[in-house]
C-alpha positions in Angstrom: -24.8 -15.7 -17.8 -28.0 -14.7 -19.4 -29.4 -18.2 -20.2 -29.6 -20.4 -17.4 -31.6 -23.1 -17.9 -34.8 -24.7 -20.2 -36.7 -27.5 -20.3 -37.4 -29.1 -24.3 -40.2 -30.8 -25.9 -39.8 -33.4 -28.3 -42.5 -33.8 -31.3 -43.1 -35.8 -34.1 -45.0 -34.3 -37.4 -49.0 -35.4 -36.8 -49.9 -34.8 -40.1 -47.5 -36.8 -41.9 -46.5 -39.7 -39.4 -44.0 -41.2 -42.3 -41.5 -38.5 -41.6 -38.6 -40.0 -39.4 -37.5 -36.7 -37.9 -38.6 -34.8 -35.0 -38.6 -31.1 -34.0 -37.9 -29.7 -30.6 -38.9 -26.9 -28.8 -37.2 -25.6 -25.9 -38.8 -23.7 -23.4 -36.6 -20.8 -21.7 -36.3 -20.2 -18.1 -35.2 -16.6 -18.6 -36.2 -14.2 -21.4 -33.6 -13.5 -23.8 -35.1 -11.5 -25.8 -32.3 -8.8 -25.2 -29.6 -10.7 -26.8 -31.0 -11.5 -30.1 -29.3 -9.2 -32.3 -26.3 -9.5 -30.8 -26.7 -13.5 -31.3 -28.0 -12.3 -34.6 -24.8 -10.0 -35.5 -22.5 -13.1 -34.0 -24.3 -16.2 -35.8 -25.8 -14.3 -39.3 -28.9 -14.7 -38.8 -30.8 -16.0 -42.0 -34.3 -13.6 -40.7 -34.9 -11.7 -38.1 -38.1 -10.3 -37.3 -38.6 -6.9 -34.9 -42.5 -7.7 -33.7 -42.0 -10.4 -32.1 -38.4 -10.4 -32.0 -37.1 -13.3 -33.5 -33.9 -14.6 -35.3 -34.0 -17.8 -37.3 -30.7 -19.4 -38.2 -30.1 -22.3 -41.1 -27.5 -24.9 -39.9 -27.0 -28.4 -41.2 -30.0 -28.4 -42.8 -31.9 -27.1 -39.6 -34.0 -24.2 -39.6 -33.1 -22.9 -35.6 -35.4 -19.8 -34.2 -34.9 -18.2 -31.2 -37.2 -15.7 -29.6 -37.3 -14.5 -26.2 -38.8 -17.3 -24.2 -38.6 -20.1 -26.8 -35.8 -22.0 -29.2 -37.7 -24.5 -32.1 -35.4 -26.7 -33.9 -36.7 -28.7 -36.9 -35.7 -32.0 -39.0 -33.8 -33.3 -36.4 -32.9 -37.2 -36.1 -33.5 -37.8 -32.4 -33.5 -36.2 -28.9 -29.6 -36.6 -28.9 -29.0 -34.4 -31.9 -31.5 -31.2 -30.1 -30.0 -31.9 -26.7 -26.4 -31.4 -28.8 -28.2 -28.3 -30.7 -29.9 -26.6 -27.8 -26.8 -26.6 -25.4 -24.5 -25.2 -28.8 -27.0 -22.8 -29.1 -27.2 -21.9 -25.1 -23.3 -21.4 -25.1 -23.7 -19.2 -28.1 -26.4 -17.0 -26.6 -24.3 -16.6 -23.1 -21.0 -15.6 -25.4 -23.5 -13.0 -27.5 -24.4 -11.5 -24.2 -20.9 -11.7 -22.4 -19.4 -9.8 -25.3 -22.2 -7.6 -26.4 -20.0 -4.1 -26.0 -17.5 -5.6 -28.7 -20.8 -6.6 -31.0 -22.9 -4.5 -33.2 -26.3 -5.8 -33.1 -27.7 -6.4 -36.2 -31.5 -6.4 -37.1 -31.4 -7.6 -40.8 -31.4 -11.1 -42.2 -29.1 -12.2 -45.3 -30.1 -12.2 -48.4 -32.3 -14.7 -49.9 -32.4 -17.3 -52.8 -35.2 -16.4 -55.5 -37.5 -19.7 -55.7 -38.0 -18.5 -59.4 -34.2 -18.3 -60.2 -34.2 -22.0 -58.8 -37.1 -23.0 -60.2 -35.6 -22.4 -64.0 -32.5 -24.3 -63.4 -35.0 -27.6 -62.0 -36.0 -30.2 -64.8 -39.6 -29.1 -64.3 -40.7 -32.7 -64.7 -42.6 -33.1 -61.2 -41.1 -36.4 -61.2 -41.8 -37.0 -56.9 -38.2 -38.5 -56.8 -37.3 -35.7 -54.5 -40.2 -36.7 -52.4 -42.0 -33.1 -53.0 -45.4 -33.2 -55.1 -43.7 -30.6 -57.9 -40.7 -29.2 -58.6 -42.2 -25.8 -57.3 -42.3 -27.0 -53.9 -38.7 -28.8 -54.3 -37.9 -25.0 -55.3 -39.3 -23.5 -52.2 -37.2 -25.6 -50.1 -34.4 -25.5 -51.7 -34.2 -21.3 -51.7 -35.5 -22.1 -47.5 -32.0 -24.5 -47.4 -34.1 -27.4 -45.9 -33.1 -29.2 -49.0 -29.5 -29.4 -51.1 -29.5 -29.6 -55.2 -28.4 -33.0 -54.8 -31.7 -34.0 -53.4 -33.0 -33.8 -57.1 -32.2 -37.5 -58.7 -33.3 -36.1 -62.0 -31.1 -33.2 -62.2 -28.3 -33.2 -64.8 -25.0 -32.3 -64.1 -24.6 -28.7 -65.9 -27.8 -27.6 -64.0 -26.8 -29.0 -60.7 -23.5 -26.9 -60.9 -25.1 -24.0 -62.4 -27.6 -24.4 -58.9 -25.3 -24.9 -56.3 -23.0 -22.0 -57.7 -26.3 -19.8 -57.6 -26.9 -20.9 -54.1 -23.3 -20.7 -52.9 -23.8 -16.9 -52.6 -26.6 -17.4 -50.0 -25.3 -18.8 -46.6 -27.0 -21.6 -45.5 -25.1 -22.9 -42.9 
């Protein structure tokens, strides 16, 4: 077992107190840097950085970044959800390490959606109904997987379907 223990810290976004979500930082008691390429290969990391080594995953609208001595998870409902994700990830880390002889390590991330291609499909009204200041900000959030097409209430069905088709070619889960 590579990862045995960690301590976690739950934080609220200070710059915008109206945000209801919390973030979790898990400080790992063991350095797991050597498992990152195997974890990236087994879970299909969204982004892989070599220096310093880190892999980012997207799952259920959350960004999860794993580094040698910490795990960060954003947009959580509460501490219970944080515990569930961190424990799942701990299990995945240890499984990847145990099975590393059968896994080809990966040092690359997935293809990413193009923000401009997304913006072309949005209404470009800057109505703020999605909670973002502009359609460009919303497009950036869609490209990163932090928002979904359904979060735009002004989107016409034809463009919604085109946007979903475009985004379906990229793995966000």
